[in-house]
N, C-alpha and C positions, 0 to 999 in steps of 0.2 A: 421542556423544550429541547429537542435534539441539538447537539453541537456538531456541525459539519466541518470536515477537513478535506484538503486536497494535498496529498503527500507527493505529488509529481508535477511541480512547476519547473519546467526545463530552464536551466541557467542560460542566460544570454549575455554576451559581452556588451550588448546595447542596454545600458543601465536604465535608460528612460523606459524602454519597452518592458524590462523586468519590473520596474516600479509600477507601471501601468497594470500589469497582470496581477500583482499583489493587491493593488488598490481596488481592482475590479472584484477580486475574491472577497475582500473586506466588505465592499458594497453589497455583495450578494449574501452576506451573512456568514461566510466561512470564518471560523475562529482560529484556525491553524493552517498554514501552508508549509511545504518543505521545498526548498530550492534544490533541484536535482542536478548533480554533476555526474556526467557519464564518462567512464574511463575504460577503455578497451585494453585487455591484457593480451599481449602478443607473444608467441612462442620464441624462445631463444633470444630474448631481448630484455636487458635489465631496464626496468622502468620504475620511476618514482611517482607515486600518486600525489598529484598537486593538492595543496591546501585550498579550502574554499575561501571565497572573498568574505571578509568580516561583514556581518549584517549592518553594523553601524557605518560602514563605508558605502552601503547601498542606499540606506535610508537615514536621513537626518532625524525624521520623526515617523514612527510607524503609523499607518492609517488606522482609524477607529473602525471596529466591526459594526456594521449596520444593526441598529436595534439593541446594542450593548454599550456599556460605558467603559470599555477597555479596548486597547489596541490589539490588532491581529498578532498572533504569535508566528514568528518566522524561524524555521529550522533549516539546517543544512543536511542534505542527503547525498550519499555516494552510491552510484550504481555501477557495479563491475560487469563488464561484458566479456565472457570467456567461453571457449569451446572445448577446453581441455581441463580436466579436474586438477591436474598437477600445477596449474598456473595460479591457483588461489593463494594470495599472500597472507598466510596465517600469521596472526598477531602483528600485522603491519602497524607501525607507530602512527601512520597517517589516519588510521581509523578514529583516533581520539578527537580529531578535529570535526568529525561529522556526528550528527545526532542520530541518523538512520543509515544502516548499511543494507543495500539491496544487491541482488545478483540476477543478471539476465542470462538464462541458461539456453543454450542452443544445441545441446546434445543430451542423450539419456543419462550418461555417466555424471555430467555436471548437475543435471536436474536431481538425480538420486542423491548425490553428495550434498547438494544444497538443502534437500529435505531432511537428511538424516545427520549430517556432520557439521556443516559450516555454521559459525556463530553469526548469523545474519538476522535481519528482521523481515525482509520482503523477498519473495521470489517472483521475478518478472517473466511472464510467459510470452514468447514470440508467436503471436496469433495471426500475423499477416501473410503467412505462407504455410504450406503443408508441413506439419511437424514430422521429423524423422523417427519419432517414437510415439508410443501410446501412453496415456496417463494411467498409472497403476495406483490402486488404492493404498497399498502398503506404505510407500514413501510419502504419499500425500497425507495419510493419517499420522505418520511420524512427525511431519512438519507441523500439523495442526496441534498435536500434543505438546510440541516444543514452543508453541505460541507464534510460529512463523506464518505470515499471511501471504496470499498469492495476489498478484496484480495483473490486471488485463488493461493494456493500453489500446485505445480504439482510434487514435488520431488518424492513422493512415487509412483506416476503413472509411473515413469520411470523404477522402479524396479519390478513391479508386474502387470500382465495383468488384474486381477480382479479390482485392485485399479485404473488402467488406464481407465477401462470401466466406473466405478462410477465417476471418476474425470471429464471425458469428458461430461457425461450425466448431472451431477449436475452443471458443469460450464456453459454449454449451457443454462440450465434453468435460471441460474442467469443472464447471459448476456442478455437474452430476456427481463428481468425486470429492469435492472439497467442502461440502456442507455449508456453503455460503460464505466461507472465510476468505473473502476477496475484497481488495481495496479498489474502489472505483472513484471517479470524481463527479459522476452524474447519476442521479437516482434513476432516470428514465432509461439510461443505457443498461443498467443492471436488469431492469424489467425485460428489455429486449433480449438479453442473454439468458433468460430463463429463471432469474431469481424471483422469489416471491416478493410481494410488496414490502414485507417486514425485512427480509434479507437485503433487498436493494437499499433500504434506508440505512441498515446497519453497515453496509459497505462504505458509506461515506461518513459514518459517525462512530458507533461503538467498536467496529473492527479496527478503524484507524486509531481509536483511543487505546485499544489493546496493544497495537503495534508500538505505540509510543511508550506504554508502560514496560513492555519487554525491552525496548531500547534503553530505557533508563536503568534497568537492572543488568544489562549486558556488561557494563564496565565494572561491575562488582564481582567478588568471588562467588557470591550466591545472592539470591533475592527471592522474596516472597511477595506476590502480587495478589491482592484481594480486591475484587470488584463487586459492586452491587447495583441494583437498579433503583432509581429514585421512584417515589410513589407515582409520579406522572408517567414515567417510562413504563412502569408495571401496568398502569391503567391502559396505556396505549397498546401494549402487547396483548392485553386481555381483549381489547376491542378488535384486534386483528385476528384473534383466535376464533375458529368456528365454535358456535354455542355448544355443540355436542362434545367438544374436546375440552371445555373449560372445567376446572376442578369444582366439584360441588361442595358447598359448605357442610360441615358436620352437623349432626342433630343434637349436639351436646347442650 
């Protein structure tokens, strides 16, 4: 059985609303969510990244995941918004308070640096407006090789037809280059953006799991991550693969 995750639950000072969002995720069967704190880096201004609110101050008791005998896992995520590559706070002590580090890139230089240099887990793509640059395979492949995932946020597209058009167009361009290594929070949205049924499922399950594994090794000097598919996942993948492309058994 696939384990679903939503790594982009926006933080709200309205604690009851935040609790309700996480409880809904648990009821829908999500095993893990990440509360997202967004921080914009401004030029020529000394800024300190604030620490996240402790999970035990938000929840007295974590809600149980529907259909499972364990509570939902709640993480803290930091998303940095920046337009100049020189603003990146390398080795910021605030990073240790967050389980995930993401970067929202709004320029080609920042996007390239995020793909090739920055020690982050997720690259957020601004898809609700016409991008000032084209996606290039070299930096995207570099990010994939480093274990960094791309994230497409579709919330604004639900409210506005123009943003919806840009979101779909930009997301499809990204999907064509990133081999399906995208974090989503809804399976059907992935299908709309051009992912295969298998990749759409992975965008809310195994891709998110890989992001968490990378994040866990980020704080160490080095790390080795080995993943494997369970028998049930392997059977599911086989069912999704066309018969002509399935491996034939040997005649031994």
